[in-house]
Every structure is written in C-alpha cells, then in structure tokens.
C-alpha positions in Angstrom: 104.6 46.2 -25.6 106.7 49.3 -25.0 109.8 48.2 -27.1 107.5 48.1 -30.4 107.1 51.8 -30.2 110.8 51.9 -30.9 110.2 50.6 -34.3 108.2 53.7 -35.0 111.3 55.7 -34.2 113.6 53.6 -36.3 111.2 53.6 -39.4 110.6 57.3 -39.0 114.4 58.1 -38.8 115.0 55.7 -41.9 112.1 57.2 -43.8 113.3 60.9 -43.0 116.9 60.1 -44.0 116.0 58.4 -47.1 113.4 60.9 -48.1 116.1 63.9 -47.7 118.5 62.1 -50.1 116.8 59.8 -52.4 116.9 60.8 -56.1 114.0 60.1 -58.5 116.2 59.5 -61.3 116.9 56.0 -62.2 120.5 54.6 -62.2 120.7 54.2 -65.9 119.9 57.8 -66.5 122.2 58.9 -64.0 125.2 56.8 -65.2 124.5 58.1 -68.8 124.7 61.8 -67.6 127.8 61.1 -65.5 129.7 59.7 -68.6 128.7 62.6 -70.8 129.2 65.4 -68.4 132.4 67.5 -68.1 134.5 68.0 -64.9 132.4 70.6 -62.8 130.4 70.8 -59.7 127.3 69.2 -61.4 129.3 66.1 -62.0 130.1 66.1 -58.2 126.4 66.0 -57.6 125.8 63.3 -60.2 128.6 61.1 -58.4 126.9 61.7 -55.1 123.4 60.8 -56.7 124.8 57.4 -57.9 126.4 56.7 -54.5 123.2 57.4 -52.8 121.2 55.2 -55.4 123.5 52.2 -54.3 123.5 53.1 -50.8 119.6 53.0 -50.6 119.4 50.0 -52.5 116.9 47.7 -50.8 119.2 44.7 -51.2 121.8 46.6 -49.1 124.4 43.8 -49.7 128.3 44.3 -49.6 128.5 44.7 -53.3 126.2 47.8 -53.6 127.8 49.3 -50.6 131.4 48.9 -52.4 129.7 50.7 -55.3 128.4 53.4 -53.3 131.8 53.9 -51.5 133.5 54.0 -55.0 131.4 56.8 -56.4 131.5 58.9 -53.2 135.3 58.8 -53.3 135.1 59.9 -56.8 132.8 62.8 -55.8 135.2 63.8 -52.9 138.3 64.0 -55.3 136.6 66.1 -57.9 135.0 68.5 -55.3 138.3 69.2 -53.8 140.0 69.7 -57.0 137.3 72.3 -57.8 137.2 73.9 -54.2 133.4 72.9 -54.3 132.9 73.3 -50.4 129.2 72.1 -50.4 130.2 69.0 -52.5 133.1 68.2 -50.3 130.9 68.5 -47.1 128.3 66.3 -48.8 130.8 63.8 -49.8 132.3 63.6 -46.2 128.7 63.0 -45.0 127.9 60.3 -47.4 131.3 58.7 -46.6 130.3 58.7 -42.9 126.9 56.9 -43.6 128.5 54.2 -45.7 131.4 53.4 -43.2 128.9 53.5 -40.3 126.8 50.7 -42.1 130.0 48.9 -42.8 130.7 49.1 -38.8 133.8 51.3 -39.2 132.4 53.5 -36.6 135.6 55.4 -35.7 136.4 56.6 -39.3 132.8 57.2 -40.0 132.6 59.7 -37.0 135.7 61.6 -38.1 134.1 62.2 -41.6 130.9 63.3 -40.0 132.7 65.9 -37.8 134.5 67.1 -40.8 131.3 67.5 -42.9 129.7 69.5 -39.8 132.6 71.6 -39.7 132.4 72.7 -43.5 128.6 73.1 -43.2 128.9 75.5 -40.3 131.6 77.4 -41.6 129.8 78.1 -45.0 126.3 78.4 -43.3 125.0 75.4 -45.2 122.1 75.2 -42.7 120.0 72.4 -44.6 123.0 70.2 -45.0 124.0 70.8 -41.5 120.6 69.7 -40.2 121.0 66.3 -42.1 124.5 66.0 -40.8 123.4 66.5 -37.0 120.5 64.1 -37.6 122.9 61.5 -39.0 125.2 62.1 -36.0 122.5 61.3 -33.6 122.2 57.9 -35.2 125.6 57.1 -33.7 123.7 56.9 -30.3 121.6 53.8 -29.5 117.9 53.9 -28.3 118.4 50.9 -26.0 120.2 52.6 -23.2 119.1 55.8 -21.3 122.5 57.5 -21.6 122.6 57.0 -25.4 119.1 58.1 -25.9 119.5 61.1 -23.9 122.4 62.2 -25.9 120.4 61.4 -29.0 117.6 63.6 -28.0 120.1 66.5 -27.1 121.6 66.3 -30.6 118.2 66.2 -32.4 116.6 69.0 -30.3 119.6 71.5 -29.7 121.4 71.0 -33.0 119.4 69.3 -35.8 116.3 71.2 -35.2 117.8 74.7 -35.0 119.7 74.0 -38.2 116.6 73.0 -40.2 114.7 76.1 -38.6 117.6 78.4 -40.1 117.4 76.8 -43.4 113.8 77.8 -43.9 112.7 74.2 -45.0 109.5 73.8 -43.2 109.0 70.2 -44.3 112.4 69.0 -42.8 111.7 70.9 -39.7 108.2 69.2 -39.5 110.2 65.9 -39.9 112.7 66.4 -37.2 109.9 67.6 -34.9 108.2 64.2 -35.6 111.5 62.4 -34.9 112.0 64.4 -31.5 108.6 63.5 -30.3 109.1 59.8 -31.0 112.4 60.0 -29.0 110.8 61.9 -26.2 108.1 59.1 -25.8 110.8 56.5 -25.5 112.2 58.0 -22.3 108.6 58.4 -21.0 108.4 62.2 -21.4 104.8 61.9 -23.0 103.7 65.4 -22.3 106.5 67.0 -24.1 106.3 64.5 -26.8 102.8 65.5 -27.5 103.6 69.1 -27.6 106.2 68.5 -30.1 104.3 66.2 -32.2 101.4 68.8 -32.3 104.0 71.4 -33.6 105.1 69.0 -36.3 101.3 68.2 -37.3 100.5 71.9 -37.6 103.5 72.5 -39.8 102.8 69.7 -42.1 99.1 71.0 -42.3 100.2 74.4 -43.1 102.3 73.0 -46.0 99.1 71.1 -47.1 101.2 67.8 -46.7 99.1 64.7 -47.4 101.0 61.6 -46.1 100.1 62.2 -42.4 99.7 58.6 -41.5 103.1 58.4 -39.9 102.6 61.0 -37.4 98.9 60.2 -36.7 99.9 56.6 -36.0 102.8 58.0 -33.6 100.3 60.3 -31.8 98.0 57.4 -31.3 100.8 55.2 -30.0 101.7 58.0 -27.3 98.0 58.5 -26.3 97.8 54.7 -26.1 100.6 54.6 -23.5 99.1 57.3 -21.5 95.8 55.5 -21.1 93.8 58.0 -23.1 91.9 55.4 -25.4 89.7 58.0 -26.9 92.5 60.0 -28.7 94.5 56.8 -29.2 91.5 55.4 -31.3 90.9 58.7 -32.9 94.4 59.1 -34.3 94.7 55.6 -35.2 91.6 55.8 -37.3 92.9 59.1 -38.9 96.2 57.2 -39.7 94.2 54.4 -41.6 92.3 57.0 -43.4 95.3 59.0 -44.5 97.2 55.7 -45.5 94.2 54.8 -47.8 93.9 58.2 -49.5 97.8 58.0 -50.3 97.4 54.4 -51.4 100.1 53.3 -48.9 100.0 49.5 -48.2 103.4 49.2 -46.9 104.3 47.1 -43.8 103.6 50.2 -41.7 99.9 49.6 -42.2 100.3 46.5 -40.0 101.7 48.5 -37.3 98.7 51.0 -37.6 96.1 48.2 -37.5 97.9 46.7 -34.4 97.7 50.0 -32.6 94.0 50.3 -33.2 93.3 46.8 -32.1 95.3 47.1 -28.9 93.1 50.2 -28.2 89.9 48.5 -28.9 90.9 45.6 -26.5 91.6 48.0 -23.7 88.2 49.5 -24.3 86.8 45.9 -24.1 85.5 45.9 -27.7 87.1 42.6 -28.3 85.3 41.9 -31.7 86.6 45.1 -33.1 90.0 44.4 -31.7 90.1 40.9 -33.3 89.1 42.5 -36.8 91.9 45.0 -36.7 94.5 42.5 -35.5 93.4 40.2 -38.4 93.9 43.1 -40.8 97.4 43.8 -39.7 98.1 40.1 -39.9 97.1 40.0 -43.6 99.6 42.8 -44.3 102.2 41.4 -42.4 101.8 37.9 -44.3 101.7 39.9 -47.6 105.2 41.2 -47.0 106.5 38.0 -45.1 107.6 39.9 -42.1 107.8 36.9 -39.6 108.4 39.2 -36.5 105.2 41.2 -37.1 103.3 38.1 -37.9 104.5 36.7 -34.5 103.6 39.9 -32.8 100.0 40.1 -34.3 99.3 36.3 -33.8 100.1 36.9 -30.1 97.6 39.8 -29.9 94.9 37.6 -31.8 95.4 34.7 -29.3 95.0 37.0 -26.4 92.0 38.6 -27.8 90.6 34.9 -28.4 91.2 34.0 -24.7 89.4 37.1 -23.7 86.4 36.1 -25.9 86.5 32.6 -24.2 87.8 30.9 -27.3 91.1 29.6 -25.9 91.2 26.5 -28.2 91.2 28.8 -31.4 93.8 30.9 -29.6 96.2 27.9 -29.3 95.5 27.0 -33.0 96.7 30.6 -34.0 99.7 30.3 -31.9 100.9 26.9 -33.1 100.5 28.1 -36.7 102.7 31.3 -36.0 105.3 29.5 -33.8 107.4 28.0 -36.6 107.7 31.5 -38.1 109.3 33.0 -34.8 112.7 34.4 -35.8 115.1 32.2 -33.8 117.5 35.2 -33.0 114.8 37.6 -32.0 114.3 37.4 -28.2 111.4 39.9 -28.3 109.3 37.5 -30.6 110.2 34.6 -28.5 109.1 36.5 -25.5 105.6 37.5 -27.0 104.8 34.2 -28.3 106.0 32.3 -25.0 103.8 34.6 -22.9 100.8 34.0 -25.1 101.3 30.3 -24.9 101.1 30.6 -21.2 98.1 32.7 -21.2 96.3 30.2 -23.7 97.2 27.0 -21.6 96.3 28.6 -18.2 92.9 29.7 -19.8 92.5 26.0 -20.8 93.4 24.9 -17.4 96.2 22.7 -18.9 98.7 23.8 -16.0 101.3 21.1 -16.8 101.8 22.7 -20.3 101.5 26.2 -18.9 104.2 25.5 -16.3 106.6 24.7 -19.2 106.0 27.9 -20.8 106.2 29.8 -17.5 109.7 28.5 -17.1 110.6 29.4 -20.5 109.3 32.9 -20.2 111.2 33.4 -17.0 114.4 32.2 -18.7 113.8 34.6 -21.5 113.3 37.4 -19.2 116.6 36.7 -17.6 118.4 37.4 -20.8 116.8 40.9 -21.1 118.3 43.9 -19.5 117.0 44.4 -15.8 115.0 47.4 -16.6 114.1 46.7 -20.3 110.3 48.0 -20.6 109.6 44.7 -22.3 110.1 42.9 -19.1 106.5 43.8 -18.4 105.6 41.2 -21.0 106.8 38.5 -18.7 105.5 39.9 -15.3 101.7 39.8 -15.7 101.4 36.3 -17.3 103.7 34.9 -14.7 102.0 36.4 -11.7 98.7 35.5 -12.7 99.7 31.9 -13.5 100.9 31.6 -9.8 97.8 32.9 -8.5 95.8 30.6 -10.7 97.9 27.3 -9.6 98.0 28.5 -6.0 101.6 29.1 -5.9 101.2 32.0 -3.5 104.9 32.3 -2.2 106.2 32.5 -5.9 103.5 35.1 -6.6 104.4 37.3 -3.6 108.2 37.0 -4.5 107.5 37.9 -8.2 105.2 40.8 -7.3 107.8 42.3 -5.0 110.3 42.1 -7.9 107.8 43.6 -10.3 107.0 46.6 -8.0 110.8 47.5 -7.8 110.9 47.2 -11.8 107.8 49.2 -12.5 109.0 51.9 -10.0 112.3 52.1 -11.8 110.8 52.6 -15.2 108.2 55.0 -14.0 105.3 53.0 -15.4 102.3 54.0 -13.4 99.8 52.1 -15.5 101.6 48.9 -14.8 102.3 49.7 -11.2 98.5 50.4 -10.8 97.6 46.9 -12.0 100.3 45.5 -9.5 98.3 46.9 -6.7 95.3 45.1 -8.0 97.2 41.7 -8.2 98.7 42.3 -4.6 94.9 42.9 -3.5 93.9 39.7 -5.1 96.8 37.6 -3.4 96.4 39.3 0.0 92.6 38.6 0.0 93.2 35.0 -1.0 95.7 34.5 2.0 93.6 36.2 4.4 95.8 39.4 4.8 92.8 41.6 4.8 94.4 44.9 6.1 97.1 44.6 3.4 94.5 43.8 0.8 92.4 47.0 1.7 95.6 49.1 1.5 96.5 47.8 -2.0 92.9 48.2 -3.3 92.9 51.9 -1.9 96.1 52.5 -3.8 94.9 51.0 -6.9 91.7 53.3 -6.8 93.7 56.4 -5.9 96.1 55.8 -8.7 93.2 54.8 -11.2 91.7 58.1 -10.3 94.8 60.0 -10.7 95.5 58.6 -14.1 91.9 59.3 -15.1 92.2 63.0 -14.0 95.3 63.2 -16.0 93.7 61.9 -19.1 90.8 64.1 -18.8 92.6 67.4 -17.8 92.9 68.5 -21.4 89.2 68.0 -21.9 88.6 70.1 -18.8 90.9 72.8 -19.9 88.9 73.1 -23.3 85.7 73.2 -21.4 87.2 75.8 -19.2 88.0 78.0 -22.1 84.4 77.8 -23.4 83.0 78.5 -20.0 84.9 81.6 -19.7 83.9 82.8 -23.1 80.2 82.4 -22.2 80.7 83.7 -18.6 80.2 87.4 -19.3 77.1 86.8 -21.5 75.6 84.7 -18.7 76.1 87.3 -15.9 74.1 89.8 -18.0 71.2 87.4 -18.4 71.5 86.6 -14.7 71.0 90.3 -13.8 68.1 90.6 -16.1 66.3 87.4 -14.8 66.8 88.4 -11.1 64.0 90.7 -11.2 61.7 88.3 -12.9 62.7 85.4 -10.5 61.5 87.5 -7.4 58.1 88.1 -8.9 57.7 84.5 -9.7 58.7 83.5 -6.3 55.8 85.4 -4.7 53.2 84.0 -7.1 54.7 80.5 -6.5 54.4 80.9 -2.7 50.5 81.6 -3.1 50.2 78.7 -5.4 51.9 76.3 -3.1 49.7 76.9 -0.2 46.7 75.9 -2.4 47.9 72.7 -3.9 49.9 71.5 -0.8 46.7 70.0 0.9 45.7 68.4 -2.4 49.1 66.8 -3.0 49.1 65.3 0.4 45.7 63.5 -0.3 47.0 62.3 -3.5 50.2 60.9 -1.9 48.2 58.9 0.5 46.1 57.3 -2.4 49.4 56.7 -4.4 51.2 55.1 -1.3 48.3 52.6 -0.9 48.5 51.8 -4.7 52.4 51.3 -4.5 52.2 48.9 -1.5 49.7 46.7 -3.4 51.8 46.9 -6.6 55.0 46.0 -4.6 53.1 42.8 -3.3 52.0 41.7 -6.8 55.4 42.4 -8.3 57.1 40.3 -5.6 55.1 37.3 -6.4 55.6 37.9 -10.1 59.4 38.3 -9.5 59.6 34.9 -7.7 58.1 33.2 -10.6 60.3 35.0 -13.2 63.5 34.1 -11.3 62.5 30.3 -11.5 62.0 30.7 -15.2 65.0 32.7 -15.8 67.2 30.2 -14.1 65.9 27.5 -16.4 66.4 29.8 -19.5 70.0 30.4 -18.4 70.8 26.9 -17.9 69.3 25.9 -21.5 71.3 29.0 -23.0 74.5 27.9 -21.4 74.1 24.3 -22.8 73.2 25.8 -26.3 76.2 28.1 -26.3 78.5 25.3 -25.4 77.0 23.2 -28.2 77.6 25.9 -30.8 81.2 26.5 -29.6 81.9 22.8 -29.9 80.4 22.8 -33.4 82.3 25.8 -34.5 85.5 24.2 -33.3 84.9 20.9 -34.8 84.1 22.6 -38.3 87.4 24.5 -38.1 89.3 21.3 -37.2 87.8 19.5 -40.1 89.0 22.3 -42.5 92.3 22.2 -40.6 92.6 18.5 -41.3 91.5 18.7 -44.9 94.3 21.2 -45.4 96.7 19.0 -43.7 95.7 16.0 -45.9 96.2 18.2 -49.1 99.5 18.9 -47.9 100.2 15.3 -47.4 99.1 14.7 -51.0 101.2 17.5 -52.4 104.2 15.9 -50.4 103.4 12.5 -52.0 103.3 14.1 -55.5 106.7 15.8 -54.7 108.2 12.5 -53.7 106.9 10.6 -56.5 108.3 13.2 -59.1 111.7 12.3 -57.7 111.2 8.9 -59.3 110.1 9.9 -62.6 112.4 10.1 -65.8 110.8 12.2 -68.3 110.4 16.0 -68.1 106.8 16.0 -69.2 105.9 13.4 -66.4 107.7 15.7 -63.8 106.0 18.8 -65.1 102.6 17.1 -64.9 103.3 16.1 -61.4 104.3 19.7 -60.3 101.2 21.1 -62.0 99.1 18.6 -59.9 100.9 19.7 -56.8 100.1 23.4 -57.5 96.4 22.5 -57.9 96.3 20.6 -54.8 98.0 23.6 -53.0 95.3 26.0 -54.5 92.5 23.8 -52.8 94.6 23.5 -49.6 94.8 27.1 -49.3 91.1 27.6 -49.5 90.5 25.1 -46.4 93.3 27.0 -44.4 91.3 30.2 -45.0 88.2 28.7 -43.9 89.4 27.5 -40.5 91.2 30.8 -40.0 87.9 32.9 -40.6 85.1 33.6 -38.4 82.3 32.9 -40.7 83.5 29.3 -41.8 81.3 29.5 -44.9 83.1 32.3 -47.0 86.6 33.2 -47.9 88.0 36.7 -48.4 89.2 36.6 -52.0 91.8 39.5 -51.7 93.7 37.6 -49.0 93.4 34.3 -50.9 94.5 35.4 -54.3 97.5 37.3 -52.9 98.7 34.3 -51.3 98.1 32.0 -54.2 100.0 34.4 -56.5 102.9 34.6 -53.9 103.0 30.8 -53.6 103.2 30.3 -57.6 105.9 33.2 -57.7 108.0 31.3 -55.3 107.3 27.9 -56.7 108.6 28.9 -60.2 111.5 31.0 -58.6 110.9 34.0 -60.9 112.0 36.5 -58.4 111.2 40.1 -59.9 111.4 39.1 -63.6 107.6 38.8 -63.8 105.6 41.5 -61.8 102.1 40.8 -60.5 99.5 43.5 -60.4 96.4 42.6 -58.4 93.1 44.4 -58.2 91.0 42.4 -56.1 87.6 44.0 -54.7 86.9 43.0 -51.4 84.5 40.0 -52.0 83.8 36.9 -49.9 82.8 33.7 -51.7 81.6 30.5 -50.6 83.4 27.2 -51.0 81.7 26.0 -54.0 83.0 29.0 -55.9 86.4 29.2 -54.4 87.6 25.8 -55.4 86.7 26.2 -59.3 88.2 29.9 -59.2 91.3 28.7 -57.3 92.0 26.2 -59.9 91.3 28.5 -62.8 93.8 31.0 -61.2 96.3 28.3 -60.8 96.0 27.2 -64.4 96.1 30.6 -65.7 99.0 32.1 -63.7 101.1 28.7 -64.2 100.4 28.9 -68.0 101.5 32.7 -68.1 104.7 32.0 -66.0 105.8 29.1 -68.2 104.9 30.0 -71.8 104.3 33.8 -72.0 107.9 34.9 -71.5 110.3 32.5 -73.2 113.9 32.9 -72.3 113.1 36.0 -70.2 112.7 37.9 -73.5 110.8 40.8 -71.9 109.8 42.4 -68.6 106.8 40.3 -67.7 103.7 41.5 -66.0 100.6 39.5 -65.0 97.5 41.2 -63.9 94.7 39.7 -61.9 91.4 41.5 -61.2 88.3 40.6 -59.6 85.4 42.9 -59.7 81.6 43.3 -59.7 80.3 44.6 -63.0 76.6 44.2 -62.3 74.4 43.3 -59.2 75.5 39.7 -58.3 77.7 39.5 -61.4 81.6 39.0 -61.0 84.3 39.0 -63.5 87.6 37.4 -63.0 90.4 38.3 -65.4 93.8 37.0 -65.7 96.1 38.7 -68.3 99.7 38.9 -69.2 101.8 41.0 -71.6 103.4 38.0 -73.1 103.8 36.5 -76.5 100.0 35.3 -76.7 98.6 32.1 -77.9 99.8 30.2 -81.0 97.9 30.9 -84.2 96.7 27.4 -84.6 94.9 27.1 -81.4 91.2 26.2 -81.8 89.5 27.7 -78.7 86.1 25.8 -79.7 88.0 22.6 -79.4 91.0 23.0 -77.1 93.5 20.2 -77.0 95.5 21.2 -73.8 94.3 19.8 -70.4 94.7 23.3 -68.8 92.3 25.0 -71.2 89.6 22.1 -71.0 90.0 22.1 -67.1 89.3 25.9 -67.1 86.3 25.6 -69.4 84.8 22.8 -67.3 85.4 24.5 -64.0 83.6 27.7 -65.5 80.7 25.7 -66.4 80.6 24.2 -62.9 79.9 27.6 -61.5 77.4 28.5 -64.5 80.0 31.0 -65.8 81.1 32.0 -69.2 84.8 31.5 -70.3 86.8 33.4 -72.8 90.4 33.6 -73.9 92.0 36.3 -76.1 95.6 35.6 -77.5 96.2 38.9 -79.2 98.9 41.4 -77.5 99.4 38.8 -74.7 96.9 36.5 -73.3 93.7 37.5 -71.4 91.3 35.0 -69.7 88.0 36.3 -68.6 85.5 34.2 -66.5 82.1 36.0 -65.7 79.7 34.4 -63.1 76.7 35.1 -61.1 77.1 35.0 -57.3 74.1 35.4 -54.8 75.6 37.3 -51.9 
C-alpha cells in the first residue's frame, strides 16, 4: 500500500511546520499582553503569535482563519511603520500560509516570494528555511513533475538555509522531510542515507521524540524488502513513542507497519496482534479511514490463518465506516472482500467485488502506485475461477504497470503468477522461463537486501586480516611437523578402520531393514492420527465461530432492546420517565459493548478493560453531547476480565459516569473532569475508582440506606462480585469498588 507512505510525508510536514511556529502561550495571555503593549517590534511579534494561534487551531474553520488573517494584517501594518524587516517578512510568510489554505493560491504565492526576498536580503537564514519549506507545499505529492520540484526546493533551497542558520534541530527536521519525499519517488538508497543523517543529528542533540523517524525508516526498509531492519526500526518507534507518552493517531500507523512486516515474515499471530493494537488506537480517535485500512489488514491476516469467516465479520463491521469520498479506502476494503469471498469459495459474491474493484481501479491514475492493490486479488481470482483468458490479459497489463513504476517486488510476484497460469494451460516452456525470471529477480533482491550486511562483515574481516596473517605464519611450521606425525599414525589405524567399517556396514544393513518395517507401521498410524486431528481441528474452529456468533447476536439483541427503549421514550410525556428510559438504554449499551468485545477477541472468555472502558466513556460523552466541557482522564491497567466481572463493572461505570455528567456540574459552572482508574493494589486485588471535581453529594444523603436506584444498583452489583463499595462526597464525588479477581 504505497500511497499510505504519503501520509507519513504529509504528517511529517505538518508537524515540522507547526513545531516551528506554535507558541506555548495561551490565547488569553497573548491578547492581554497585546492590549497593554506599546507600538514596538515586540507588539508585531505578539500580533503574529495570536495569528498563528488561530491558524493552527484544530477546528480550522473559516472563523478562525478570518481571525488569523485580521491579526497578521495588523502585524504587517505595524512592522512596515517601524521598518521592522524581520516582522514584515514573517507577516508576508504568514499571509501566504493563510491565503494558501483559503485556496487563494495566486496571491499566496506572491506573498511567499516577497517574504523570501526580504529574508535573503537580510540573511535571515532560519526564517528563509521555513519560507522555502512552505513554498515546497505549493507542489503536490501526487504527480511526478510536482514531486520532483518539491524535492528540489527542499534539498537545494530549504536545507542549505537551515544549515546556514546553525539550527541543528531544524536541519534534522528538514532532512527527515527530504528522506520522506525521496522514498515517494522510489529513490530508497538516497532516502536511507538522508534519513540516517537526520537520525545522527537528532541523537547528537539528545532529541527524545525519535518515533517519527524510526517509523519512516522502518517503512522504507519494508518497501525494499528488508524485513529484519523494517521490524527493528518499527519496534524502536513503539519504544520511543511509549517513552514519550505519545498515544496520538500516528501510533496506529506504527502498529500497522509492524503488523505488515510480521505478515511478510509469515508470523501471522504477531501480525494480527499489532494490527489489532493499531485498530484500538484508530477507534479511540474515530479515524474511519485508518479503521478501514487496519480492518482490511486484519481480514487478510485472518484469511492467511485459514479463518475466512472471521475475516468477513471484521470487514462487514468496518464497511459502514468507509468514507464515501475516499476512493483509496473503498479500494482496500473492496479488495479485502474479494480475497475473503474467494477463500470461502463463494465465487458469485467474489465476482461482484471483482467487478467493483476494477471499476474503482479505472478511476485512479493509470500509474498510481495503489493500482497494485487491485492487481493481485483480481489476477488470483481469475486463476481460482478458471478465467484464464482474463487472467492472461490482466497479467499483461500489470507487467506494463509495474515496469512503469519501477516496482521490482511486485514485478517479481507477477512472474510467479505467470508461471502458475502457464503451468495450468500447459505452456511449459513459458512457465519455465517465468519461473527462472522469478528466481533470478528474487536472488537479486535478496543480494541487494543483504549487501549492507556484507559490507559490515567485510570491514570487520579487513580489521582482523593482518592479525590472522601473523598467526598463519607462526602456525605454518607447526602444521608441517604435525603432518609428518599424522602420516605415520594414518598408516597404523587405516587397517583397523577398514575392518571396523565392514562390521558397521553389516549392522547398518540390518538396521535399515528393521526401520523399514517400523516405518511402514508408523505411516499407517500417522495417517489415522492426521485424519482424527483434521476432524478435531474442524470441530474446534466451528465451535469457536459459533461462540463468536452467539456473542454477536446477543450484542445485536441488546441493540434492538436499546432501539425499542429509544422508540418508547418518544411516547412518554414526563421528563422523569424519559430520563429513566435513557438511563436504561445506557445500561443496555454497556452490556452490549461487552458482548461486542467478546466476539472481536481471540480468547472468547476475557475482555481487555482499557479498550472497553475507553469506548464506554466515549459513548456516554457522545450520548450527553458534552463536547469538551467535561474532560475524561483514564488510567486503566492492561487487565483482561471474565464476563462475570465485566457486566457488573460495566453497569457500575455507566451509573457513576452518568451521575457525574448529570449532577456534578450544574449549569456548566466549572470546567469538569471525570477520572477513571483501574489498577492492581495487591496480588489478585483490583480497585476501580470513578471520581469527579464537581459539587459533591448533598449533605442529607445517607450512604448506609441510599434512596436512589443508581446507588442501590451500584451497591448490589459490587456485592455480586464480592467487592466492597464506598462513596465519598467531599470535594467532588469519588466512588471506589475493590474486588478480588483470580487471574
């Protein structure tokens, strides 16, 4: 999936630009300073900081851009009146960025050129580097011509400017960006050289946030087929992200890279684990495009694990989340459906998805690298359904495509598909020719992959060579003496060995005869065992699928009940009745989510609490439409609990969070925070805590004899798991449940 590497480039560029400009001061402080400050150069910088704050606002809507434009124009006017050249240039640069986002490209480019002229004239090299970098953003990464020009600007203009500025961190950033762009045009050798330079600079600065560049280097090694280094850098990226507490959506990209590498190494269980980790992160951030991508990867891994039914379940769940305007997401999930239905030998359904896949492929650029996503599944489907003429025609087209994009890995696999097709149709000479080409190209790729290892070994060899020559000269004399002694010994034991060999030969012949008889019996027994094992494996797979299907249907039944409750609430009159119905619906969803997690897991008997609690909290946040007025802080240890514990805990969480949202922060009187933690305090003793910084409990509440249904329900559920229940209403409300769990 080569196009996905472009996301690294886009994200790296955005991060680099934002990091260079973003201020740590909050908006209120900036505005306060701005209103009090006199008309001088510092006020120009304050105007620019406020403009940047609005420009980099995550909401990114027209209102924020208008505010950014207003403040940068004020900065420009004041800078000109003060003859403040640096401020004037930075104002032009900021104007260029805002106008570019507003699609006013012609004016944006004019201001960019004016900013560059000022920075060059005054030797403002750091600002000049940023200006050139932003200028490169005017060129797309989706066409070869634009991408080549973008690389030229970054390499020949932005990089020298940053080097002259003496800012090593920005030099490392721009080298990372250059390496990313180089790998997009397939110049992997130069990309790795540049990325290594960037990495060495980061390390010399003791820079800690290295997961971006580790992930990028792992991606490049992955494309070149060097699975060993791809995996090494992928795991380094995970380690660096964990050390920096980075849990952003980029973590999903890192997990996806590692999963892809494990799958190429045929370590399917490890691949499945990392794809699932990435899916949890993508779901946490609600990124549907990444969800669809990872669901496609998971489904193909399940097919490789001979679990096509489970693959189909994953795809059907992810399909509704496929962005309707994202042709690439449609491409990936359609190809995955085709692969799953082909594995199930449901060829009629597979044919439908084959036709859809070809239609999507026709909408892409002829030489778009992601065209490969459509080629393999279609060709293999034609072979599986004996549509050999179509397979031959399709392979001829893909040969042209892979040669055009210079993708030797895919072209090599095409030779293998040609070999299969020619072998089936009896074209033996052509089949042999393609197989020879496949082996030759495989050996070439392997040699290129290992060449760096050989160079390292050669260097080590040369360093030891001189010492070895000295030792060889010293040993030469000793060797000559030992040869003479050895010749005498050989004559003496040669006759003894000959006699011994005759005896051994007789014993071996007898042993072979006995083994032959034993092997015949063992083969019969082995066939019987294999037959029984095959039957048992089929029964186990069917049982596992049925259990998952049961959990799936239970989840669907809960959703039906929730829907009925929502419908019934429309016919209720009083607010109390409607509220009671909504509370019941939330409780039903909490239990439904448990069964959903069970049929999505491999164990079928335990649920990962971090993923469950995150999803439950997100659901309640969306249900009450609280936006960002109440913040959630979750500290959940990686614990997996059985169903008998999950249902009571899920209902307790639902009641506690609901009560905090509804009653703890009346009239939005304060910035609310709800903190949830689940941790082990002793061996097999867990503590669940839900606390808020709200108004606390009323003074007349008797906790020994609670009146509300919610409190009674939480106490009763705590007793169901033999746990202790405690609630404290001072300085907010804190609910604590401690219970014993035998892992």
